[in-house]
Residue frames as qw, qx, qy, qz and C-alpha x, y, z in Angstrom:
[[0.071, 0.937, -0.152, 0.305, -31.66, 50.07, -42.01],
 [0.689, 0.171, -0.495, 0.500, -28.12, 49.70, -40.70],
 [0.528, -0.772, -0.262, 0.238, -27.50, 50.63, -37.04],
 [0.081, 0.955, -0.261, 0.112, -25.26, 53.61, -36.40],
 [0.726, 0.304, -0.496, 0.366, -21.58, 52.75, -36.09],
 [0.648, -0.746, 0.020, 0.150, -19.73, 52.51, -32.79],
 [0.556, 0.699, -0.256, 0.369, -16.41, 54.28, -33.22],
 [0.725, -0.612, 0.000, 0.316, -13.30, 54.02, -31.13],
 [0.380, 0.837, -0.250, 0.303, -10.52, 56.61, -31.49],
 [0.854, -0.475, 0.040, 0.207, -7.38, 55.15, -29.91],
 [0.613, 0.590, -0.209, 0.483, -3.66, 55.74, -29.74],
 [0.575, -0.141, -0.437, 0.677, -1.00, 57.09, -27.42],
 [0.198, -0.822, -0.332, 0.419, -1.45, 60.13, -25.20],
 [0.077, -0.712, 0.178, 0.675, -0.98, 63.52, -26.87],
 [0.347, 0.060, 0.740, 0.572, -1.64, 62.13, -30.40],
 [0.235, 0.059, -0.226, -0.944, -4.80, 64.22, -30.93],
 [0.094, -0.292, -0.948, -0.081, -7.55, 61.74, -30.09],
 [0.054, 0.572, 0.588, -0.570, -9.86, 64.19, -28.28],
 [0.194, 0.491, -0.184, -0.829, -9.94, 66.66, -31.15],
 [0.217, 0.088, -0.828, -0.510, -10.63, 63.96, -33.66],
 [0.048, -0.372, -0.901, 0.218, -13.34, 62.52, -31.48],
 [0.167, 0.584, 0.329, -0.723, -15.14, 65.87, -31.35],
 [0.239, 0.400, -0.471, -0.749, -14.81, 66.36, -35.12],
 [0.164, -0.066, -0.946, -0.272, -16.22, 62.89, -35.78],
 [0.042, 0.474, 0.779, -0.408, -19.11, 63.43, -33.41],
 [0.239, 0.547, 0.039, -0.801, -19.99, 66.68, -35.17],
 [0.259, 0.304, -0.661, -0.635, -19.80, 65.06, -38.60],
 [0.282, -0.128, -0.935, -0.173, -21.79, 61.95, -37.62],
 [0.515, -0.483, -0.068, -0.705, -24.23, 63.67, -35.23],
 [0.760, -0.183, -0.594, 0.187, -22.86, 61.44, -32.49],
 [0.440, -0.844, 0.149, -0.269, -21.72, 61.91, -28.92],
 [0.372, 0.548, -0.681, 0.313, -18.43, 61.23, -27.17],
 [0.859, -0.493, -0.099, -0.096, -18.00, 58.53, -24.53],
 [0.058, -0.815, 0.556, -0.153, -14.82, 58.95, -22.46],
 [0.982, -0.035, -0.170, 0.073, -12.40, 56.00, -22.38],
 [0.359, 0.528, -0.504, 0.582, -9.64, 57.62, -20.43],
 [0.617, -0.414, -0.639, 0.200, -9.60, 56.11, -16.90],
 [0.371, -0.234, -0.351, 0.827, -8.25, 59.24, -15.30],
 [0.149, -0.181, -0.199, -0.952, -10.78, 61.59, -16.89],
 [0.483, -0.482, -0.710, -0.171, -13.45, 59.70, -14.93],
 [0.470, -0.398, -0.504, 0.606, -12.30, 61.63, -11.88],
 [0.046, -0.950, -0.270, -0.150, -13.87, 64.98, -10.81],
 [0.324, -0.914, 0.161, 0.187, -11.36, 67.76, -10.55],
 [0.614, -0.279, 0.550, 0.493, -8.59, 65.99, -12.53],
 [0.503, 0.812, 0.248, -0.162, -8.79, 68.35, -15.50],
 [0.148, 0.889, -0.393, -0.181, -5.49, 70.00, -16.33],
 [0.352, -0.498, 0.789, 0.068, -3.34, 66.95, -15.68],
 [0.599, 0.206, 0.773, 0.043, -5.50, 64.66, -17.84],
 [0.026, -0.119, 0.505, 0.854, -5.89, 67.16, -20.72],
 [0.220, 0.558, 0.781, -0.172, -9.67, 67.02, -20.28],
 [0.166, 0.434, 0.422, 0.778, -11.32, 69.16, -22.97],
 [0.077, 0.248, 0.391, -0.883, -12.86, 72.37, -21.66],
 [0.432, 0.586, 0.587, -0.355, -16.47, 73.24, -22.45],
 [0.386, 0.757, -0.190, -0.491, -15.56, 75.50, -25.49],
 [0.002, -0.465, 0.827, 0.317, -13.21, 72.79, -26.78],
 [0.372, 0.185, 0.907, -0.062, -16.03, 70.32, -26.92],
 [0.146, 0.068, -0.479, -0.863, -17.91, 72.57, -29.43],
 [0.636, -0.016, 0.056, -0.770, -21.29, 71.63, -28.10],
 [0.662, 0.089, -0.724, -0.172, -20.74, 67.90, -28.44],
 [0.759, -0.535, 0.145, -0.342, -22.11, 66.01, -25.41],
 [0.362, 0.433, -0.788, 0.246, -19.39, 64.08, -23.54],
 [0.837, -0.399, -0.138, -0.349, -20.22, 61.16, -21.26],
 [0.906, -0.285, -0.165, 0.266, -18.43, 59.43, -18.34],
 [0.374, 0.456, -0.291, 0.754, -16.42, 62.47, -17.42],
 [0.108, -0.352, 0.410, -0.834, -16.21, 63.63, -13.83],
 [0.743, -0.322, -0.408, -0.421, -18.27, 60.74, -12.43],
 [0.820, -0.308, -0.420, 0.237, -16.03, 59.56, -9.59],
 [0.329, -0.924, 0.188, -0.045, -14.41, 61.29, -6.61],
 [0.399, 0.672, -0.610, 0.133, -10.58, 61.02, -6.44],
 [0.405, -0.412, 0.741, -0.343, -10.85, 58.64, -3.48],
 [0.899, 0.196, 0.186, -0.345, -12.70, 56.08, -5.64],
 [0.430, -0.350, 0.771, 0.313, -10.70, 53.08, -6.78],
 [0.518, 0.393, -0.410, -0.639, -11.09, 52.60, -10.55],
 [0.609, 0.034, 0.778, -0.150, -12.89, 49.47, -11.56],
 [0.099, 0.209, -0.683, -0.693, -12.81, 48.25, -15.17],
 [0.014, -0.352, -0.932, -0.079, -15.79, 45.95, -14.70],
 [0.057, 0.679, 0.485, -0.548, -17.86, 48.88, -13.44],
 [0.085, 0.516, -0.314, -0.792, -16.72, 51.03, -16.37],
 [0.015, 0.057, 0.897, 0.438, -17.83, 48.27, -18.75],
 [0.039, 0.591, 0.794, -0.136, -21.33, 48.49, -17.40],
 [0.020, 0.733, 0.182, -0.655, -21.44, 52.24, -17.44],
 [0.018, -0.399, 0.551, 0.733, -19.99, 52.47, -20.94],
 [0.024, 0.210, 0.908, 0.362, -22.39, 49.99, -22.42],
 [0.067, 0.706, 0.619, -0.339, -25.38, 51.72, -20.87],
 [0.041, 0.680, -0.107, -0.724, -24.22, 54.92, -22.57],
 [0.020, -0.210, 0.758, 0.617, -23.53, 53.24, -25.90],
 [0.065, 0.388, 0.913, 0.112, -26.88, 51.41, -25.90],
 [0.092, 0.738, 0.418, -0.523, -28.74, 54.63, -24.99],
 [0.074, 0.592, -0.320, -0.736, -27.11, 56.48, -27.87],
 [0.028, -0.053, 0.877, 0.476, -27.65, 53.68, -30.39],
 [0.120, 0.550, 0.812, -0.155, -31.31, 53.56, -29.43],
 [0.140, 0.820, 0.184, -0.524, -31.48, 57.20, -30.44],
 [0.755, 0.552, 0.208, 0.287, -29.61, 56.44, -33.70],
 [0.016, 0.953, -0.293, 0.070, -26.62, 58.37, -32.55],
 [0.825, 0.265, -0.413, 0.280, -23.12, 56.93, -32.98],
 [0.635, -0.751, 0.104, 0.150, -21.12, 56.59, -29.72],
 [0.551, 0.684, -0.349, 0.328, -17.59, 57.86, -30.30],
 [0.818, -0.525, -0.033, 0.233, -15.30, 56.24, -27.70],
 [0.406, 0.775, -0.276, 0.396, -12.20, 58.35, -27.19],
 [0.556, -0.747, 0.341, -0.129, -9.27, 57.50, -24.93],
 [0.452, 0.564, -0.687, 0.076, -6.02, 55.58, -24.47],
 [0.493, -0.349, 0.700, -0.381, -7.00, 53.26, -21.62],
 [0.376, 0.233, -0.803, -0.398, -6.69, 49.98, -23.60],
 [0.084, -0.135, -0.964, 0.212, -8.21, 47.65, -21.03],
 [0.274, 0.400, 0.455, -0.747, -11.17, 49.96, -20.51],
 [0.467, 0.394, -0.368, -0.701, -11.84, 50.13, -24.20],
 [0.354, 0.097, -0.905, -0.215, -11.74, 46.38, -24.54],
 [0.083, 0.246, 0.831, -0.493, -14.00, 45.96, -21.58],
 [0.377, 0.466, 0.243, -0.763, -16.55, 48.22, -23.21],
 [0.539, 0.538, -0.308, -0.571, -16.29, 47.20, -26.84],
 [0.327, 0.296, -0.885, -0.147, -15.15, 43.54, -26.80],
 [0.847, -0.295, -0.345, -0.276, -16.84, 40.34, -25.81],
 [0.283, 0.436, -0.638, 0.569, -15.06, 40.49, -22.48],
 [0.744, -0.569, -0.281, -0.209, -15.99, 38.61, -19.27],
 [0.020, -0.736, 0.539, -0.410, -13.88, 39.50, -16.26],
 [0.580, 0.008, -0.788, 0.207, -12.28, 36.65, -14.29],
 [0.603, -0.711, -0.328, -0.151, -13.53, 36.15, -10.74],
 [0.068, 0.684, -0.496, 0.530, -11.68, 37.10, -7.57],
 [0.763, -0.282, -0.551, 0.186, -10.61, 35.41, -4.31],
 [0.322, -0.906, -0.009, -0.275, -10.78, 37.44, -1.13],
 [0.803, -0.521, 0.178, 0.225, -8.04, 35.59, 0.74],
 [0.729, 0.210, 0.239, 0.606, -5.67, 35.66, -2.21],
 [0.179, 0.810, 0.122, 0.545, -6.34, 39.34, -2.86],
 [0.512, -0.851, 0.064, -0.092, -5.76, 40.15, 0.88],
 [0.816, -0.312, 0.224, 0.431, -2.35, 38.28, 0.79],
 [0.573, 0.422, 0.246, 0.658, -1.21, 40.11, -2.38],
 [0.049, -0.891, -0.113, -0.437, -2.34, 43.46, -1.05],
 [0.678, -0.714, 0.101, 0.141, -0.41, 42.77, 2.20],
 [0.767, -0.009, 0.264, 0.584, 2.68, 42.01, 0.05],
 [0.320, 0.724, 0.234, 0.564, 2.08, 45.19, -1.85],
 [0.344, -0.916, -0.012, -0.205, 2.08, 47.21, 1.37],
 [0.798, -0.507, 0.206, 0.253, 5.19, 45.37, 2.61],
 [0.643, -0.149, 0.416, 0.626, 7.49, 45.39, -0.39],
 [0.136, 0.623, -0.108, -0.762, 5.92, 48.00, -2.72],
 [0.747, 0.560, 0.174, -0.313, 4.58, 47.97, -6.30],
 [0.353, 0.736, -0.541, -0.203, 7.92, 47.92, -8.09],
 [0.205, -0.338, 0.916, -0.061, 8.99, 44.59, -6.57],
 [0.618, 0.304, 0.670, -0.277, 5.59, 43.06, -7.40],
 [0.553, 0.737, -0.117, -0.370, 5.88, 44.50, -10.87],
 [0.120, 0.579, -0.791, -0.158, 9.18, 42.61, -11.35],
 [0.429, 0.005, 0.887, -0.171, 7.45, 39.39, -10.22],
 [0.648, 0.581, 0.322, -0.373, 4.71, 40.05, -12.79],
 [0.376, 0.741, -0.446, -0.333, 7.33, 40.60, -15.46],
 [0.074, -0.347, 0.933, 0.062, 8.70, 37.11, -14.86],
 [0.438, 0.249, 0.825, -0.255, 5.24, 35.51, -14.88],
 [0.441, 0.708, 0.544, 0.091, 3.62, 37.53, -17.70],
 [0.401, -0.198, 0.183, 0.875, 5.96, 39.93, -19.51],
 [0.032, 0.453, 0.532, 0.715, 3.19, 41.22, -21.81],
 [0.380, -0.793, -0.472, -0.058, 1.01, 42.16, -18.81],
 [0.534, -0.554, -0.080, 0.634, 3.98, 43.86, -17.09],
 [0.334, 0.099, 0.355, 0.868, 4.62, 45.85, -20.28],
 [0.128, -0.555, -0.494, -0.657, 1.10, 47.28, -20.26],
 [0.512, -0.785, -0.348, -0.006, 0.83, 48.11, -16.50],
 [0.117, 0.815, -0.322, 0.468, 2.69, 50.96, -14.90],
 [0.559, 0.074, -0.693, 0.448, 5.17, 49.83, -12.17],
 [0.088, -0.132, 0.442, -0.883, 3.54, 52.32, -9.81],
 [0.640, -0.169, -0.192, -0.725, 0.04, 50.91, -10.34],
 [0.112, -0.238, 0.907, -0.329, -0.05, 48.51, -7.41],
 [0.660, 0.181, 0.451, -0.573, -3.76, 47.81, -7.65],
 [0.787, 0.464, -0.206, -0.351, -3.55, 46.54, -11.23],
 [0.303, 0.471, -0.824, 0.088, -0.39, 44.59, -10.58],
 [0.356, -0.116, 0.812, -0.449, -2.09, 42.85, -7.66],
 [0.762, 0.343, 0.195, -0.513, -5.12, 42.10, -9.90],
 [0.651, 0.531, -0.505, -0.200, -2.90, 40.58, -12.62],
 [0.097, 0.368, -0.888, 0.258, -1.02, 38.41, -10.11],
 [0.556, 0.043, 0.621, -0.550, -4.37, 37.33, -8.59],
 [0.795, 0.423, -0.069, -0.430, -5.68, 36.24, -12.00],
 [0.453, 0.519, -0.725, -0.009, -2.46, 34.39, -12.77],
 [0.124, -0.235, 0.881, -0.391, -2.70, 32.44, -9.49],
 [0.650, 0.187, 0.442, -0.589, -6.40, 31.77, -9.82],
 [0.801, 0.484, -0.071, -0.345, -6.28, 30.54, -13.41],
 [0.798, -0.241, 0.468, 0.294, -2.79, 28.99, -13.49],
 [0.629, 0.502, 0.363, 0.471, -2.20, 30.81, -16.76],
 [0.321, 0.077, 0.036, 0.943, -1.26, 34.25, -17.97],
 [0.149, 0.570, 0.411, -0.696, -3.21, 37.34, -17.09],
 [0.245, 0.425, -0.389, -0.780, -3.10, 38.34, -20.76],
 [0.091, -0.058, -0.948, -0.299, -4.58, 34.93, -21.64],
 [0.116, 0.525, 0.731, -0.420, -7.77, 36.02, -19.88],
 [0.255, 0.503, -0.111, -0.818, -8.17, 38.78, -22.50],
 [0.747, 0.401, 0.508, -0.151, -10.51, 37.65, -25.26],
 [0.494, 0.253, 0.544, 0.630, -9.94, 37.46, -28.91],
 [0.036, 0.242, -0.058, -0.968, -10.42, 40.75, -30.65],
 [0.023, -0.442, -0.842, -0.307, -14.19, 40.21, -31.08],
 [0.127, -0.234, 0.012, -0.964, -16.50, 43.20, -31.19],
 [0.148, 0.332, 0.779, -0.511, -19.43, 43.38, -28.77],
 [0.423, 0.644, 0.194, -0.607, -21.25, 45.74, -31.15],
 [0.777, 0.317, 0.504, 0.202, -21.69, 44.49, -34.74],
 [0.486, 0.758, 0.150, 0.409, -20.72, 47.68, -36.45],
 [0.485, -0.808, 0.091, 0.323, -17.60, 48.90, -34.63],
 [0.635, 0.661, -0.107, 0.385, -14.79, 50.82, -36.31],
 [0.654, -0.631, 0.021, 0.417, -11.47, 51.17, -34.52],
 [0.456, 0.813, -0.061, 0.357, -9.36, 54.13, -35.66],
 [0.719, -0.473, -0.046, 0.507, -5.78, 54.66, -34.40],
 [0.178, 0.975, -0.135, -0.023, -3.69, 57.79, -34.64],
 [0.892, 0.076, 0.008, 0.446, -0.25, 56.96, -35.97],
 [0.008, -0.970, 0.214, -0.111, 2.57, 59.20, -34.82],
 [0.740, 0.351, -0.421, 0.391, 6.30, 58.67, -34.91],
 [0.684, -0.471, -0.390, 0.398, 8.22, 58.65, -31.70],
 [0.361, 0.009, -0.075, 0.930, 10.15, 61.96, -32.13],
 [0.219, -0.437, -0.302, -0.818, 6.88, 63.84, -32.92],
 [0.643, -0.564, -0.492, -0.163, 5.14, 62.20, -30.03],
 [0.616, -0.282, -0.350, 0.647, 7.96, 62.98, -27.60],
 [0.164, 0.169, 0.053, 0.970, 7.87, 66.59, -28.63],
 [0.413, -0.498, -0.391, -0.655, 4.11, 66.82, -28.23],
 [0.700, -0.489, -0.499, 0.148, 4.31, 65.27, -24.78],
 [0.481, -0.156, -0.233, 0.831, 6.93, 67.74, -23.62],
 [0.058, -0.280, -0.179, -0.941, 4.86, 70.56, -24.94],
 [0.561, -0.547, -0.501, -0.367, 1.73, 69.25, -23.25],
 [0.641, -0.441, -0.452, 0.437, 3.44, 68.96, -19.88],
 [0.282, 0.028, -0.069, 0.957, 4.79, 72.51, -20.30],
 [0.291, -0.401, -0.323, -0.806, 1.27, 73.75, -20.98],
 [0.646, -0.500, -0.577, -0.004, -0.04, 71.83, -17.97],
 [0.506, -0.320, -0.359, 0.716, 2.33, 73.61, -15.66],
 [0.044, 0.105, 0.094, 0.989, 1.49, 77.02, -17.19],
 [0.432, -0.428, -0.489, -0.625, -2.21, 76.23, -16.87],
 [0.431, -0.504, 0.371, -0.650, -1.87, 75.80, -13.06],
 [0.783, -0.012, -0.612, -0.115, -1.41, 72.02, -12.77],
 [0.365, 0.096, -0.705, 0.600, 0.42, 72.22, -9.47],
 [0.319, -0.095, 0.334, -0.882, -2.41, 74.25, -7.96],
 [0.754, -0.060, -0.394, -0.522, -4.92, 71.73, -9.31],
 [0.666, -0.019, -0.712, 0.223, -3.15, 68.97, -7.34],
 [0.064, 0.086, -0.550, 0.828, -3.03, 71.23, -4.21],
 [0.530, -0.105, 0.027, -0.841, -6.78, 71.82, -4.53],
 [0.796, -0.035, -0.528, -0.293, -7.40, 68.03, -4.71],
 [0.290, 0.216, -0.788, 0.499, -5.51, 67.32, -1.48],
 [0.364, -0.070, 0.534, -0.760, -8.47, 68.20, 0.79],
 [0.803, 0.122, -0.132, -0.568, -10.65, 65.95, -1.35],
 [0.844, -0.277, 0.450, -0.097, -8.44, 62.97, -0.50],
 [0.672, 0.639, -0.349, -0.139, -6.21, 62.67, -3.55],
 [0.032, 0.577, -0.799, 0.169, -3.30, 61.16, -1.56],
 [0.536, -0.087, 0.759, -0.358, -5.62, 58.41, -0.32],
 [0.801, 0.432, 0.037, -0.412, -7.03, 57.51, -3.72],
 [0.728, -0.233, 0.601, 0.233, -5.42, 54.25, -4.80],
 [0.623, 0.506, 0.469, 0.369, -5.94, 55.01, -8.48],
 [0.203, 0.953, 0.139, 0.175, -6.01, 58.78, -8.77],
 [0.395, -0.851, 0.291, 0.187, -2.87, 59.39, -6.66],
 [0.644, -0.234, 0.592, 0.425, -0.82, 57.27, -9.10],
 [0.577, 0.757, 0.306, 0.037, -1.99, 59.05, -12.23],
 [0.628, 0.239, 0.115, 0.731, 0.74, 60.43, -14.52],
 [0.106, 0.574, -0.016, 0.812, 1.78, 63.86, -13.34],
 [0.591, -0.678, -0.048, -0.434, -0.35, 63.75, -10.16],
 [0.913, -0.308, -0.147, 0.223, 1.97, 61.21, -8.62],
 [0.621, 0.242, -0.099, 0.739, 5.00, 63.33, -9.51],
 [0.094, -0.658, 0.025, -0.747, 3.51, 66.57, -8.22],
 [0.760, -0.607, -0.133, -0.190, 2.49, 64.87, -4.98],
 [0.840, -0.145, -0.140, 0.503, 6.11, 63.95, -4.43],
 [0.285, 0.467, -0.058, 0.835, 7.08, 67.62, -5.00],
 [0.425, -0.670, -0.083, -0.603, 4.43, 68.75, -2.53],
 [0.877, -0.456, -0.147, 0.038, 5.66, 66.26, -0.04],
 [0.230, -0.893, 0.381, 0.073, 9.20, 67.71, -0.32],
 [0.853, -0.131, 0.446, 0.235, 10.78, 64.69, -1.92],
 [0.589, 0.319, 0.392, 0.630, 11.48, 66.39, -5.27],
 [0.012, -0.369, 0.024, 0.929, 11.92, 69.91, -6.54],
 [0.585, 0.584, 0.288, -0.484, 9.16, 71.25, -8.82],
 [0.380, 0.646, -0.526, -0.402, 11.50, 70.92, -11.79],
 [0.104, -0.222, 0.969, 0.007, 12.18, 67.30, -10.97],
 [0.482, 0.347, 0.705, -0.388, 8.48, 66.63, -10.82],
 [0.537, 0.682, -0.034, -0.495, 7.96, 68.21, -14.18],
 [0.238, 0.553, -0.756, -0.257, 10.90, 66.34, -15.81],
 [0.221, -0.059, 0.963, -0.145, 9.75, 63.07, -14.29],
 [0.586, 0.480, 0.430, -0.491, 6.18, 63.67, -15.60],
 [0.495, 0.650, -0.382, -0.432, 7.60, 64.06, -19.12],
 [0.086, 0.397, -0.911, -0.069, 9.68, 60.87, -18.79],
 [0.370, 0.140, 0.861, -0.320, 6.90, 58.81, -17.30],
 [0.596, 0.557, 0.230, -0.530, 4.45, 59.98, -19.92],
 [0.398, 0.581, -0.611, -0.361, 6.81, 59.08, -22.76],
 [0.056, -0.193, 0.977, -0.064, 7.22, 55.57, -21.36],
 [0.462, 0.329, 0.681, -0.462, 3.49, 55.19, -20.90],
 [0.559, 0.607, -0.103, -0.555, 2.76, 56.37, -24.47],
 [0.262, 0.419, -0.831, -0.258, 5.09, 53.72, -25.84],
 [0.209, 0.069, 0.944, -0.246, 3.16, 51.07, -23.86],
 [0.525, 0.502, 0.346, -0.594, -0.13, 52.45, -25.18],
 [0.454, 0.584, -0.452, -0.499, 1.09, 52.29, -28.74],
 [0.079, 0.257, -0.962, -0.058, 2.25, 48.70, -28.30],
 [0.376, 0.220, 0.789, -0.433, -1.04, 47.68, -26.84],
 [0.574, 0.586, 0.190, -0.539, -3.15, 49.09, -29.70],
 [0.303, 0.543, -0.671, -0.403, -0.70, 47.83, -32.38],
 [0.146, -0.080, 0.985, -0.048, -1.60, 44.28, -31.27],
 [0.509, 0.449, 0.582, -0.447, -5.27, 44.80, -32.23],
 [0.340, 0.081, 0.705, 0.618, -5.71, 43.83, -35.90],
 [0.164, 0.752, 0.636, 0.051, -8.95, 45.75, -36.11],
 [0.139, -0.803, -0.062, 0.577, -7.35, 49.19, -35.68],
 [0.585, 0.632, 0.283, 0.422, -7.09, 51.18, -38.88],
 [0.488, -0.489, -0.044, 0.721, -4.17, 53.55, -38.52],
 [0.323, 0.872, 0.232, 0.285, -4.26, 57.13, -39.78],
 [0.512, 0.166, -0.175, 0.824, -1.31, 59.53, -39.75],
 [0.241, -0.652, -0.525, 0.491, -2.05, 62.05, -36.95],
 [0.065, -0.610, 0.043, 0.789, -1.08, 65.17, -38.92],
 [0.282, 0.258, 0.709, 0.592, -2.47, 64.34, -42.36],
 [0.145, 0.059, -0.024, -0.987, -4.42, 67.37, -43.66],
 [0.597, -0.129, -0.455, -0.648, -7.47, 65.24, -44.62],
 [0.021, 0.108, -0.913, 0.393, -7.59, 63.36, -41.28],
 [0.494, 0.196, 0.505, -0.680, -11.32, 63.80, -40.72],
 [0.695, 0.402, -0.282, -0.524, -12.22, 62.89, -44.31],
 [0.421, 0.328, -0.846, -0.013, -10.01, 59.82, -44.10],
 [0.159, -0.016, 0.846, -0.508, -11.56, 58.76, -40.79],
 [0.625, 0.298, 0.259, -0.674, -15.06, 59.17, -42.15],
 [0.617, 0.409, -0.564, -0.366, -14.07, 57.13, -45.19],
 [0.195, 0.187, -0.941, 0.203, -12.87, 54.29, -42.93],
 [0.366, 0.155, 0.666, -0.631, -16.21, 54.44, -41.01],
 [0.158, 0.277, 0.860, 0.398, -18.00, 54.17, -44.30],
 [0.197, 0.648, 0.417, -0.606, -20.14, 57.31, -44.24]]
């Protein structure tokens, strides 16, 4: 008897991954495993477009709301947690449906991926440089050393920039060279990507940000301040949250924060799309095709 499939639903933000993931879980009697690094955080709901209870239609979702906003995200830890969930579901003959746009997290969970080691003194030196010159200058350095890595890491994400530079110095090679070949950890893995053209994606992103603001996103960020959001090295740099924090600090107007959220999200979505396009295993499906679920199930081989 064949084992249940492991399914990954990938693509840029706002392309419709969450809804397809729920529909696939319902059709396959599976459960969803979150692969969005920011949806791991408790209380970051509106700004990450986390599905509400009713929107999940009774489908169990795993690895949501597991970390406080002060916790620094750790891909290696996510790998462990995600594989525990996948193995538990497979043991019950339930397909795990991984849904999210965090490319490195997905590769950590689903690929044969061993994380490079670390060096305390080197890390300390790079973090001191980060505090001294800021993430954007270090990002420019990364761009000269490993352009592909720089293209997939936000210039504001100082922690990941430091890690990439650390690996480059430790290995003497490229950070991206430490990524494995596209080799599945689970023998029956199907990678589905949502294909969306840039004008349609840009429009959906603008609409999403508008809905976020109407749904009380600014108040959500305010409510997270007493929980330590500003001090969270990862959460405070999340798209939208970083921009609203600047508004609340008096650096920008609210309209500027909203406009910058749209712009930053569009840039990030392009990087996501480029990342997933490099994976030859991804089978692309037009995001708005009327038979999307049927086509996805056909690719999975049900």
